[in-house]
A tleap script that builds the chain and sets N, CA, C and O, in Angstrom:
source leaprc.protein.ff14SB
mol = sequence {
  NMET THR LYS ILE SER LYS SER LYS ALA LEU
  GLU PHE ILE GLN ASN SER LYS GLY ARG PHE
  PHE THR VAL ILE PHE THR LYS ASN ASN GLY
  GLN LYS ARG VAL MET ASN CYS GLN TYR MET
  LYS ASP GLN LYS VAL ASN SER PHE GLY LEU
  ILE LYS VAL LYS GLU THR LYS LEU LEU LYS
  SER GLU LYS VAL ASP GLU TRP ILE LYS SER
  PHE SER ILE ASN LYS LEU GLU ILE LEU LYS
  ILE ASN LYS GLN THR TYR LYS ILE CASN
}
set mol.1.N position { 38.142 24.963 68.634 }
set mol.1.CA position { 38.857 23.729 68.354 }
set mol.1.C position { 38.254 22.635 69.254 }
set mol.1.O position { 38.115 22.815 70.464 }
set mol.2.N position { 37.911 21.530 68.648 }
set mol.2.CA position { 37.316 20.406 69.362 }
set mol.2.C position { 38.396 19.588 70.060 }
set mol.2.O position { 39.459 19.335 69.494 }
set mol.3.N position { 38.115 19.180 71.291 }
set mol.3.CA position { 39.053 18.332 72.036 }
set mol.3.C position { 38.639 16.879 71.866 }
set mol.3.O position { 37.460 16.533 71.947 }
set mol.4.N position { 39.652 16.025 71.625 }
set mol.4.CA position { 39.406 14.587 71.507 }
set mol.4.C position { 40.484 13.819 72.269 }
set mol.4.O position { 41.539 14.361 72.597 }
set mol.5.N position { 40.202 12.564 72.539 }
set mol.5.CA position { 41.167 11.715 73.245 }
set mol.5.C position { 42.227 11.195 72.282 }
set mol.5.O position { 42.069 11.286 71.064 }
set mol.6.N position { 43.293 10.658 72.826 }
set mol.6.CA position { 44.354 10.057 72.014 }
set mol.6.C position { 43.818 8.866 71.231 }
set mol.6.O position { 44.194 8.659 70.077 }
set mol.7.N position { 42.945 8.086 71.852 }
set mol.7.CA position { 42.399 6.919 71.152 }
set mol.7.C position { 41.502 7.339 69.992 }
set mol.7.O position { 41.487 6.674 68.957 }
set mol.8.N position { 40.755 8.430 70.148 }
set mol.8.CA position { 39.922 8.933 69.051 }
set mol.8.C position { 40.808 9.481 67.928 }
set mol.8.O position { 40.508 9.286 66.751 }
set mol.9.N position { 41.891 10.162 68.286 }
set mol.9.CA position { 42.843 10.675 67.288 }
set mol.9.C position { 43.448 9.521 66.505 }
set mol.9.O position { 43.566 9.588 65.282 }
set mol.10.N position { 43.828 8.472 67.205 }
set mol.10.CA position { 44.387 7.291 66.553 }
set mol.10.C position { 43.372 6.677 65.592 }
set mol.10.O position { 43.724 6.261 64.488 }
set mol.11.N position { 42.130 6.623 66.014 }
set mol.11.CA position { 41.066 6.092 65.154 }
set mol.11.C position { 40.922 6.925 63.879 }
set mol.11.O position { 40.806 6.369 62.787 }
set mol.12.N position { 40.929 8.257 64.013 }
set mol.12.CA position { 40.846 9.132 62.836 }
set mol.12.C position { 42.022 8.899 61.893 }
set mol.12.O position { 41.844 8.832 60.676 }
set mol.13.N position { 43.216 8.776 62.453 }
set mol.13.CA position { 44.423 8.564 61.643 }
set mol.13.C position { 44.345 7.222 60.917 }
set mol.13.O position { 44.616 7.143 59.719 }
set mol.14.N position { 43.978 6.179 61.638 }
set mol.14.CA position { 43.915 4.847 61.036 }
set mol.14.C position { 42.829 4.744 59.978 }
set mol.14.O position { 42.938 3.924 59.066 }
set mol.15.N position { 41.792 5.550 60.077 }
set mol.15.CA position { 40.698 5.531 59.104 }
set mol.15.C position { 40.816 6.641 58.063 }
set mol.15.O position { 39.826 6.986 57.418 }
set mol.16.N position { 42.005 7.200 57.892 }
set mol.16.CA position { 42.197 8.325 56.973 }
set mol.16.C position { 42.156 7.932 55.499 }
set mol.16.O position { 42.093 8.804 54.632 }
set mol.17.N position { 42.188 6.642 55.204 }
set mol.17.CA position { 42.052 6.123 53.834 }
set mol.17.C position { 43.034 6.743 52.847 }
set mol.17.O position { 42.667 7.058 51.715 }
set mol.18.N position { 44.271 6.917 53.273 }
set mol.18.CA position { 45.307 7.429 52.381 }
set mol.18.C position { 45.338 8.931 52.227 }
set mol.18.O position { 46.202 9.460 51.528 }
set mol.19.N position { 44.411 9.633 52.865 }
set mol.19.CA position { 44.416 11.097 52.780 }
set mol.19.C position { 45.522 11.656 53.664 }
set mol.19.O position { 45.917 11.044 54.656 }
set mol.20.N position { 46.004 12.814 53.287 }
set mol.20.CA position { 47.056 13.468 54.049 }
set mol.20.C position { 46.459 14.198 55.243 }
set mol.20.O position { 45.307 14.632 55.212 }
set mol.21.N position { 47.262 14.325 56.297 }
set mol.21.CA position { 46.838 15.037 57.494 }
set mol.21.C position { 48.064 15.691 58.119 }
set mol.21.O position { 49.198 15.395 57.743 }
set mol.22.N position { 47.825 16.575 59.070 }
set mol.22.CA position { 48.898 17.298 59.743 }
set mol.22.C position { 48.851 16.991 61.228 }
set mol.22.O position { 47.780 16.966 61.836 }
set mol.23.N position { 50.012 16.759 61.804 }
set mol.23.CA position { 50.122 16.551 63.241 }
set mol.23.C position { 51.113 17.554 63.822 }
set mol.23.O position { 52.087 17.936 63.174 }
set mol.24.N position { 50.846 17.969 65.046 }
set mol.24.CA position { 51.782 18.781 65.818 }
set mol.24.C position { 52.040 17.995 67.092 }
set mol.24.O position { 51.109 17.633 67.812 }
set mol.25.N position { 53.307 17.738 67.361 }
set mol.25.CA position { 53.667 16.942 68.527 }
set mol.25.C position { 54.972 17.458 69.116 }
set mol.25.O position { 55.663 18.273 68.506 }
set mol.26.N position { 55.297 16.976 70.301 }
set mol.26.CA position { 56.549 17.336 70.960 }
set mol.26.C position { 57.540 16.207 70.765 }
set mol.26.O position { 57.260 15.051 71.085 }
set mol.27.N position { 58.712 16.561 70.232 }
set mol.27.CA position { 59.766 15.565 70.048 }
set mol.27.C position { 60.390 15.222 71.402 }
set mol.27.O position { 60.162 15.921 72.389 }
set mol.28.N position { 61.169 14.154 71.444 }
set mol.28.CA position { 61.811 13.732 72.695 }
set mol.28.C position { 62.731 14.800 73.279 }
set mol.28.O position { 62.939 14.844 74.492 }
set mol.29.N position { 63.282 15.661 72.423 }
set mol.29.CA position { 64.175 16.716 72.918 }
set mol.29.C position { 63.416 17.964 73.377 }
set mol.29.O position { 64.030 18.965 73.745 }
set mol.30.N position { 62.065 17.903 73.354 }
set mol.30.CA position { 61.240 19.012 73.834 }
set mol.30.C position { 60.790 19.982 72.761 }
set mol.30.O position { 59.980 20.867 73.037 }
set mol.31.N position { 61.294 19.839 71.539 }
set mol.31.CA position { 60.907 20.746 70.458 }
set mol.31.C position { 59.543 20.365 69.885 }
set mol.31.O position { 59.183 19.190 69.821 }
set mol.32.N position { 58.792 21.392 69.468 }
set mol.32.CA position { 57.532 21.158 68.771 }
set mol.32.C position { 57.857 20.818 67.325 }
set mol.32.O position { 58.815 21.348 66.762 }
set mol.33.N position { 57.073 19.947 66.728 }
set mol.33.CA position { 57.300 19.529 65.334 }
set mol.33.C position { 55.964 19.499 64.625 }
set mol.33.O position { 54.987 18.969 65.154 }
set mol.34.N position { 55.916 20.060 63.441 }
set mol.34.CA position { 54.745 19.995 62.571 }
set mol.34.C position { 55.099 19.080 61.415 }
set mol.34.O position { 56.149 19.233 60.791 }
set mol.35.N position { 54.218 18.126 61.131 }
set mol.35.CA position { 54.506 17.180 60.058 }
set mol.35.C position { 53.242 16.931 59.252 }
set mol.35.O position { 52.199 16.573 59.799 }
set mol.36.N position { 53.352 17.126 57.930 }
set mol.36.CA position { 52.292 16.742 57.007 }
set mol.36.C position { 52.619 15.329 56.558 }
set mol.36.O position { 53.733 15.049 56.114 }
set mol.37.N position { 51.647 14.447 56.677 }
set mol.37.CA position { 51.972 13.049 56.436 }
set mol.37.C position { 50.771 12.235 55.966 }
set mol.37.O position { 49.647 12.727 55.865 }
set mol.38.N position { 51.059 10.983 55.687 }
set mol.38.CA position { 50.067 10.009 55.225 }
set mol.38.C position { 50.285 8.740 56.034 }
set mol.38.O position { 51.415 8.275 56.180 }
set mol.39.N position { 49.203 8.182 56.558 }
set mol.39.CA position { 49.278 6.977 57.393 }
set mol.39.C position { 49.702 5.778 56.555 }
set mol.39.O position { 49.220 5.586 55.439 }
set mol.40.N position { 50.598 4.981 57.099 }
set mol.40.CA position { 51.012 3.745 56.439 }
set mol.40.C position { 50.108 2.632 56.946 }
set mol.40.O position { 50.189 2.244 58.112 }
set mol.41.N position { 49.258 2.124 56.086 }
set mol.41.CA position { 48.249 1.149 56.511 }
set mol.41.C position { 48.868 -0.190 56.905 }
set mol.41.O position { 50.051 -0.449 56.683 }
set mol.42.N position { 48.029 -1.018 57.490 }
set mol.42.CA position { 48.405 -2.374 57.921 }
set mol.42.C position { 49.551 -2.382 58.923 }
set mol.42.O position { 50.484 -3.176 58.799 }
set mol.43.N position { 49.483 -1.515 59.899 }
set mol.43.CA position { 50.488 -1.497 60.957 }
set mol.43.C position { 49.775 -1.481 62.303 }
set mol.43.O position { 48.609 -1.100 62.402 }
set mol.44.N position { 50.472 -1.887 63.297 }
set mol.44.CA position { 49.960 -1.822 64.657 }
set mol.44.C position { 50.805 -0.813 65.415 }
set mol.44.O position { 52.012 -0.707 65.195 }
set mol.45.N position { 50.170 -0.082 66.301 }
set mol.45.CA position { 50.911 0.862 67.131 }
set mol.45.C position { 51.723 0.053 68.123 }
set mol.45.O position { 51.187 -0.824 68.800 }
set mol.46.N position { 53.009 0.341 68.212 }
set mol.46.CA position { 53.858 -0.445 69.102 }
set mol.46.C position { 53.675 -0.014 70.559 }
set mol.46.O position { 52.900 0.900 70.841 }
set mol.47.N position { 54.369 -0.653 71.465 }
set mol.47.CA position { 54.193 -0.402 72.898 }
set mol.47.C position { 54.590 1.020 73.317 }
set mol.47.O position { 54.195 1.479 74.389 }
set mol.48.N position { 55.361 1.713 72.485 }
set mol.48.CA position { 55.733 3.093 72.772 }
set mol.48.C position { 54.730 4.080 72.189 }
set mol.48.O position { 54.884 5.289 72.367 }
set mol.49.N position { 53.707 3.589 71.496 }
set mol.49.CA position { 52.697 4.455 70.887 }
set mol.49.C position { 53.146 5.082 69.585 }
set mol.49.O position { 52.573 6.084 69.157 }
set mol.50.N position { 54.171 4.509 68.936 }
set mol.50.CA position { 54.693 5.081 67.694 }
set mol.50.C position { 53.821 4.708 66.501 }
set mol.50.O position { 53.400 3.562 66.346 }
set mol.51.N position { 53.566 5.694 65.677 }
set mol.51.CA position { 52.786 5.508 64.457 }
set mol.51.C position { 53.697 5.835 63.281 }
set mol.51.O position { 54.297 6.909 63.247 }
set mol.52.N position { 53.809 4.920 62.314 }
set mol.52.CA position { 54.632 5.161 61.129 }
set mol.52.C position { 53.805 5.884 60.076 }
set mol.52.O position { 52.652 5.541 59.816 }
set mol.53.N position { 54.431 6.900 59.478 }
set mol.53.CA position { 53.778 7.696 58.440 }
set mol.53.C position { 54.783 7.991 57.330 }
set mol.53.O position { 55.994 7.850 57.504 }
set mol.54.N position { 54.247 8.401 56.193 }
set mol.54.CA position { 55.085 8.914 55.098 }
set mol.54.C position { 55.026 10.427 55.186 }
set mol.54.O position { 53.944 11.010 55.125 }
set mol.55.N position { 56.177 11.071 55.329 }
set mol.55.CA position { 56.204 12.530 55.397 }
set mol.55.C position { 56.158 13.103 53.988 }
set mol.55.O position { 56.979 12.743 53.144 }
set mol.56.N position { 55.206 13.991 53.730 }
set mol.56.CA position { 54.954 14.472 52.376 }
set mol.56.C position { 56.128 15.237 51.777 }
set mol.56.O position { 56.385 15.119 50.579 }
set mol.57.N position { 56.842 16.013 52.577 }
set mol.57.CA position { 57.942 16.796 51.990 }
set mol.57.C position { 59.101 15.917 51.542 }
set mol.57.O position { 59.970 16.375 50.800 }
set mol.58.N position { 59.127 14.667 51.977 }
set mol.58.CA position { 60.209 13.761 51.593 }
set mol.58.C position { 59.815 12.787 50.488 }
set mol.58.O position { 60.655 12.004 50.044 }
set mol.59.N position { 58.565 12.811 50.032 }
set mol.59.CA position { 58.104 11.829 49.051 }
set mol.59.C position { 58.817 11.928 47.704 }
set mol.59.O position { 58.801 10.968 46.934 }
set mol.60.N position { 59.438 13.058 47.405 }
set mol.60.CA position { 60.169 13.199 46.140 }
set mol.60.C position { 61.573 12.604 46.221 }
set mol.60.O position { 62.269 12.516 45.209 }
set mol.61.N position { 61.985 12.200 47.404 }
set mol.61.CA position { 63.306 11.612 47.599 }
set mol.61.C position { 63.372 10.250 46.913 }
set mol.61.O position { 62.384 9.517 46.859 }
set mol.62.N position { 64.518 9.935 46.407 }
set mol.62.CA position { 64.735 8.646 45.749 }
set mol.62.C position { 64.752 7.491 46.751 }
set mol.62.O position { 64.407 6.358 46.413 }
set mol.63.N position { 65.152 7.788 47.970 }
set mol.63.CA position { 65.305 6.739 48.976 }
set mol.63.C position { 64.009 6.564 49.768 }
set mol.63.O position { 63.604 7.460 50.509 }
set mol.64.N position { 63.374 5.433 49.612 }
set mol.64.CA position { 62.100 5.157 50.263 }
set mol.64.C position { 62.218 5.221 51.782 }
set mol.64.O position { 61.293 5.682 52.451 }
set mol.65.N position { 63.336 4.767 52.332 }
set mol.65.CA position { 63.481 4.768 53.782 }
set mol.65.C position { 63.522 6.169 54.377 }
set mol.65.O position { 63.316 6.324 55.581 }
set mol.66.N position { 63.784 7.197 53.566 }
set mol.66.CA position { 63.754 8.578 54.047 }
set mol.66.C position { 62.316 9.084 54.204 }
set mol.66.O position { 62.072 9.998 54.992 }
set mol.67.N position { 61.383 8.517 53.481 }
set mol.67.CA position { 59.985 8.946 53.563 }
set mol.67.C position { 59.378 8.609 54.899 }
set mol.67.O position { 58.542 9.347 55.420 }
set mol.68.N position { 59.803 7.483 55.454 }
set mol.68.CA position { 59.125 6.921 56.617 }
set mol.68.C position { 59.592 7.606 57.899 }
set mol.68.O position { 60.776 7.601 58.237 }
set mol.69.N position { 58.643 8.184 58.586 }
set mol.69.CA position { 58.885 8.833 59.871 }
set mol.69.C position { 57.902 8.248 60.871 }
set mol.69.O position { 57.015 7.477 60.505 }
set mol.70.N position { 58.061 8.610 62.108 }
set mol.70.CA position { 57.106 8.158 63.119 }
set mol.70.C position { 56.927 9.255 64.159 }
set mol.70.O position { 57.780 10.129 64.319 }
set mol.71.N position { 55.810 9.192 64.855 }
set mol.71.CA position { 55.563 10.083 65.978 }
set mol.71.C position { 54.804 9.283 67.026 }
set mol.71.O position { 54.169 8.274 66.718 }
set mol.72.N position { 54.878 9.740 68.251 }
set mol.72.CA position { 54.207 9.050 69.348 }
set mol.72.C position { 52.822 9.633 69.556 }
set mol.72.O position { 52.659 10.846 69.679 }
set mol.73.N position { 51.838 8.770 69.594 }
set mol.73.CA position { 50.470 9.210 69.868 }
set mol.73.C position { 50.402 9.855 71.254 }
set mol.73.O position { 49.546 10.702 71.506 }
set mol.74.N position { 51.300 9.456 72.141 }
set mol.74.CA position { 51.316 10.000 73.502 }
set mol.74.C position { 51.807 11.442 73.565 }
set mol.74.O position { 51.545 12.146 74.540 }
set mol.75.N position { 52.521 11.886 72.524 }
set mol.75.CA position { 53.044 13.256 72.504 }
set mol.75.C position { 52.308 14.135 71.501 }
set mol.75.O position { 52.694 15.281 71.267 }
set mol.76.N position { 51.250 13.593 70.911 }
set mol.76.CA position { 50.451 14.329 69.933 }
set mol.76.C position { 49.660 15.432 70.628 }
set mol.76.O position { 49.036 15.199 71.664 }
set mol.77.N position { 49.687 16.633 70.054 }
set mol.77.CA position { 48.971 17.768 70.631 }
set mol.77.C position { 47.829 18.247 69.739 }
set mol.77.O position { 46.740 18.555 70.224 }
set mol.78.N position { 48.087 18.308 68.424 }
set mol.78.CA position { 47.094 18.809 67.471 }
set mol.78.C position { 47.030 17.854 66.285 }
set mol.78.O position { 48.058 17.370 65.812 }
set mol.79.N position { 45.818 17.586 65.810 }
set mol.79.CA position { 45.593 16.776 64.617 }
set mol.79.C position { 44.681 17.562 63.692 }
set mol.79.O position { 43.596 17.985 64.089 }
set mol.80.N position { 45.129 17.756 62.451 }
set mol.80.CA position { 44.311 18.403 61.422 }
set mol.80.C position { 44.019 17.351 60.362 }
set mol.80.O position { 44.916 16.893 59.654 }
set mol.81.N position { 42.746 16.978 60.266 }
set mol.81.CA position { 42.347 15.923 59.355 }
set mol.81.C position { 40.915 16.172 58.896 }
set mol.81.O position { 40.079 16.631 59.675 }
set mol.82.N position { 40.637 15.873 57.648 }
set mol.82.CA position { 39.297 16.045 57.081 }
set mol.82.C position { 38.729 17.447 57.306 }
set mol.82.O position { 37.558 17.602 57.654 }
set mol.83.N position { 39.565 18.461 57.104 }
set mol.83.CA position { 39.183 19.860 57.232 }
set mol.83.C position { 38.757 20.240 58.639 }
set mol.83.O position { 38.051 21.230 58.829 }
set mol.84.N position { 39.182 19.462 59.625 }
set mol.84.CA position { 38.887 19.725 61.040 }
set mol.84.C position { 40.203 19.787 61.816 }
set mol.84.O position { 41.177 19.122 61.465 }
set mol.85.N position { 40.211 20.587 62.866 }
set mol.85.CA position { 41.373 20.677 63.742 }
set mol.85.C position { 40.948 20.211 65.130 }
set mol.85.O position { 39.931 20.652 65.666 }
set mol.86.N position { 41.750 19.306 65.703 }
set mol.86.CA position { 41.438 18.730 67.006 }
set mol.86.C position { 42.597 18.941 67.970 }
set mol.86.O position { 43.761 18.794 67.598 }
set mol.87.N position { 42.269 19.286 69.209 }
set mol.87.CA position { 43.261 19.342 70.287 }
set mol.87.C position { 43.169 18.015 71.022 }
set mol.87.O position { 42.077 17.557 71.357 }
set mol.88.N position { 44.317 17.401 71.272 }
set mol.88.CA position { 44.365 16.094 71.893 }
set mol.88.C position { 44.507 16.233 73.399 }
set mol.88.O position { 45.393 16.935 73.887 }
set mol.89.N position { 43.633 15.565 74.127 }
set mol.89.CA position { 43.688 15.577 75.608 }
set mol.89.C position { 44.766 14.657 76.099 }
set mol.89.O position { 44.966 14.532 77.307 }
savepdb mol mol.pdb
quit
């Protein structure tokens, strides 16, 4: 597994061109979370490092606001994108 920085991971996510990817991160309560998602373009990462994404398992929901989730780039541990798996330093 290749190790990359948080800034490189963010670059990969922002350049994903609508393709789906998987992230593994630690939630604020300490639990690990796996999320398959799609980057929401035209956004800036806020001061907390939050990235907004559409979670794939919720895309069939009628309510658009349920699709939108976020995760912190600072708590990201694993990124699976473009058939590659990266460990985040």
